[in-house]
C-alpha positions as CSV (number, residue, x, y, z in Angstrom):
1,X,-99.6,-47.1,-10.1
2,X,-98.8,-48.7,-6.8
3,X,-97.9,-46.6,-3.8
4,X,-95.4,-49.3,-2.7
5,X,-91.8,-48.0,-3.0
6,X,-89.8,-49.5,-5.8
7,X,-87.2,-52.0,-4.7
8,X,-84.6,-50.6,-7.0
9,X,-81.0,-51.6,-6.2
10,X,-79.8,-48.4,-8.1
11,X,-81.0,-46.2,-5.4
12,X,-79.7,-48.2,-2.5
13,X,-76.2,-47.6,-1.2
14,X,-74.1,-50.7,-1.6
15,X,-73.0,-52.4,1.5
16,X,-69.1,-52.6,2.1
17,X,-67.4,-55.8,1.5
18,X,-66.8,-57.3,4.9
19,X,-65.5,-60.6,3.7
20,X,-62.1,-61.8,5.1
21,X,-60.7,-61.5,1.6
22,X,-61.6,-57.8,1.3
23,X,-60.4,-57.0,4.7
24,X,-57.0,-58.7,4.1
25,X,-56.8,-56.8,0.8
26,X,-57.4,-53.5,2.6
27,X,-54.8,-54.3,5.2
28,X,-52.3,-55.2,2.5
29,X,-53.1,-51.8,0.7
30,X,-52.6,-49.9,3.9
31,X,-49.3,-51.8,4.6
32,X,-48.1,-51.0,1.1
33,X,-49.0,-47.4,1.6
34,X,-47.1,-47.2,4.9
35,X,-44.2,-49.0,3.4
36,X,-44.0,-46.5,0.5
37,X,-44.5,-43.6,3.0
38,X,-41.6,-45.0,5.2
39,X,-39.5,-45.4,2.0
40,X,-40.1,-41.8,0.9
41,X,-39.4,-40.4,4.5
42,X,-36.2,-42.4,4.6
43,X,-35.3,-41.1,1.2
44,X,-36.0,-37.5,2.2
45,X,-34.1,-37.9,5.4
46,X,-31.0,-39.3,3.4
47,X,-31.2,-36.4,1.0
48,X,-31.5,-34.0,3.9
49,X,-28.3,-35.5,5.6
50,X,-26.5,-35.2,2.3
51,X,-27.5,-31.6,1.9
52,X,-26.5,-31.0,5.5
53,X,-23.1,-32.7,4.8
54,X,-22.6,-30.5,1.7
55,X,-23.5,-27.5,3.8
56,X,-21.0,-28.5,6.5
57,X,-18.4,-29.2,3.9
58,X,-18.8,-25.9,2.3
59,X,-18.8,-24.0,5.7
60,X,-15.6,-25.8,6.5
61,X,-14.2,-24.9,3.2
62,X,-15.2,-21.3,3.8
63,X,-13.6,-21.2,7.2
64,X,-10.5,-22.8,5.7
65,X,-10.3,-20.1,3.0
66,X,-11.0,-17.4,5.5
67,X,-8.2,-18.7,7.7
68,X,-5.8,-18.9,4.6
69,X,-6.8,-15.4,3.8
70,X,-6.0,-14.2,7.3
71,X,-2.7,-15.9,7.0
72,X,-2.0,-14.4,3.6
73,X,-2.9,-10.9,5.1
74,X,-0.7,-11.4,8.0
75,X,2.1,-12.5,5.7
76,X,1.5,-9.5,3.5
77,X,1.6,-7.1,6.6
78,X,4.9,-8.8,7.6
79,X,6.4,-8.2,4.1
80,X,5.1,-4.6,3.9
81,X,6.7,-3.8,7.3
82,X,9.9,-5.6,6.1
83,X,9.7,-3.4,2.8
84,X,9.2,-0.3,4.9
85,X,12.1,-1.0,7.1
86,X,14.3,-1.7,4.0
87,X,13.1,1.6,2.5
88,X,13.9,3.4,5.7
89,X,17.4,1.8,5.8
90,X,17.8,2.9,2.1
91,X,16.7,6.4,3.1
92,X,19.3,6.4,5.8
93,X,21.9,5.4,3.3
94,X,21.3,8.7,1.3
95,X,23.4,10.3,4.1
96,X,26.2,7.7,3.5
97,X,25.9,8.5,-0.2
98,X,26.4,12.2,0.6
99,X,29.5,11.2,2.8
100,X,31.2,8.9,0.2
101,X,30.2,10.4,-3.0
102,X,29.7,14.1,-2.7
103,X,31.4,15.3,0.5
104,X,35.0,14.5,0.1
105,X,35.9,17.2,-2.4
106,X,32.7,19.2,-3.0
107,X,34.0,22.2,-1.1
108,X,37.1,22.3,-3.3
109,X,34.8,21.9,-6.4
110,X,32.8,25.0,-5.4
111,X,35.8,27.0,-4.3
112,X,37.2,26.3,-7.9
113,X,34.2,28.2,-9.2
114,X,35.3,31.3,-7.3
115,X,33.6,30.6,-3.9
116,X,35.4,30.7,-0.6
117,X,33.7,28.1,1.5
118,X,35.5,27.3,4.7
119,X,33.2,24.9,6.6
120,X,31.2,21.8,5.6
121,X,28.4,20.3,7.8
122,X,26.8,16.9,7.4
123,X,23.2,15.9,7.8
124,X,22.1,19.2,9.4
125,X,18.6,19.3,11.0
126,X,16.7,22.6,11.1
127,X,14.3,23.0,14.1
128,X,11.6,25.4,15.0
129,X,11.5,27.4,18.3
130,X,9.7,24.6,19.9
131,X,12.6,22.1,18.9
132,X,10.5,20.3,16.3
133,X,12.5,19.3,13.2
134,X,11.3,21.2,10.1
135,X,13.9,20.2,7.5
136,X,17.0,18.2,7.1
137,X,19.9,19.1,4.9
138,X,22.4,16.6,3.6
139,X,25.4,19.0,3.3
140,X,25.9,22.6,4.1
141,X,28.8,24.7,3.0
142,X,29.3,28.1,4.5
143,X,31.4,31.1,5.1
144,X,30.9,34.5,6.7
145,X,28.9,35.7,3.5
146,X,27.2,32.7,2.0
147,X,25.6,29.3,2.8
148,X,24.9,26.7,0.2
149,X,22.5,23.9,1.0
150,X,23.0,20.5,-1.0
151,X,20.5,17.8,-1.2
152,X,21.8,14.3,-2.2
153,X,19.6,11.7,-3.8
154,X,20.6,8.5,-5.7
155,X,18.3,9.3,-8.4
156,X,16.8,12.8,-8.1
157,X,13.2,13.3,-9.4
158,X,11.2,16.5,-10.0
159,X,9.4,16.0,-6.7
160,X,12.7,16.2,-5.0
161,X,13.3,19.6,-6.6
162,X,10.1,20.9,-5.2
163,X,10.9,19.6,-1.8
164,X,14.2,21.2,-1.9
165,X,12.7,24.5,-2.8
166,X,10.4,24.3,0.3
167,X,13.5,23.3,2.3
168,X,15.3,26.5,1.1
169,X,12.4,28.6,2.2
170,X,12.3,27.0,5.5
171,X,16.1,27.6,6.0
172,X,15.7,31.2,4.9
173,X,12.9,31.8,7.4
174,X,15.0,30.2,10.1
175,X,18.0,32.3,9.2
176,X,16.0,35.5,9.2
177,X,14.7,34.7,12.6
178,X,18.3,34.5,13.8
179,X,19.1,37.8,12.0
180,X,21.4,35.8,9.7
181,X,21.6,37.8,6.4
182,X,24.0,35.7,4.6
183,X,23.2,34.8,1.0
184,X,21.6,31.3,0.7
185,X,21.8,29.2,-2.4
186,X,21.1,25.5,-3.1
187,X,22.4,22.5,-5.1
188,X,21.2,19.1,-5.9
189,X,23.5,16.1,-6.2
190,X,22.7,12.7,-7.8
191,X,24.5,9.5,-8.7
192,X,22.1,9.0,-11.6
193,X,20.7,12.1,-13.3
194,X,19.1,12.5,-16.8
195,X,19.8,15.4,-18.9
196,X,16.2,16.5,-18.7
197,X,16.3,16.4,-14.9
198,X,19.7,18.3,-14.9
199,X,18.3,21.0,-17.0
200,X,15.2,21.3,-14.6
201,X,17.4,21.6,-11.7
202,X,19.3,24.3,-13.2
203,X,16.2,26.1,-14.3
204,X,15.0,26.2,-10.7
205,X,18.2,28.0,-9.9
206,X,20.1,25.1,-8.2
207,X,23.6,23.9,-8.9
208,X,23.5,20.4,-10.4
209,X,26.1,18.0,-9.1
210,X,26.7,14.7,-11.0
211,X,28.8,11.6,-10.5
212,X,31.6,11.2,-12.8
213,X,33.9,8.3,-12.1
214,X,35.2,8.2,-8.6
215,X,34.3,11.9,-8.0
216,X,31.6,14.4,-8.9
217,X,31.3,17.4,-11.2
218,X,29.2,20.7,-11.0
219,X,27.3,20.6,-14.3
220,X,26.2,24.2,-14.6
221,X,27.7,26.0,-17.6
222,X,29.6,29.3,-17.5
223,X,27.5,32.3,-16.7
224,X,25.0,30.4,-14.5
225,X,23.6,32.6,-11.8
226,X,22.2,30.7,-8.8
227,X,18.9,31.7,-7.2
228,X,19.2,33.3,-3.8
229,X,16.7,32.8,-1.0
């Protein structure tokens, strides 16, 4: 065997093709790759701008909706205040209801039952020693021996009966503080009153006063004994 290295092309690295044709082909390949890269970057940039436009659109829509919500809340607050005002005005008209519906001949109605009331007071306010209002009474009938406190509602409810009981207790404490020992009884009047509520009023010891035509009637039957506070 010869010691001279074999001249085998398989083991020798091939020399790069430096012919003009190969160089131009490589340049064209690089140019195409750059062109494709630019195209992809342009596409990515357009997609990013579209996404940003969509984000901006959604943010503007959200701002618009929030502004619309604020306007709706403002309008709701305005309507609630207007409703509260109307309710307050309606509450003030309860006193007018007492004046026009119950007051004109209520003293005569009770005196026809055997009472001897001599004075009627409208919209009386009970105050504590500090001058704070603790109860308001639509109508008060009184004489030297007895006081009757009448609460007037357009349509009385059970809660109104409870409130009138509390009102009677306040009136009793106030009278005791003034050493006023007159008997104290109560009544509830209503323009609209169901039979069930009428019975509940009577069961709580109050006189029930209902509208009938252009006047009112006291609906308690014979033998009724009012509760005294």
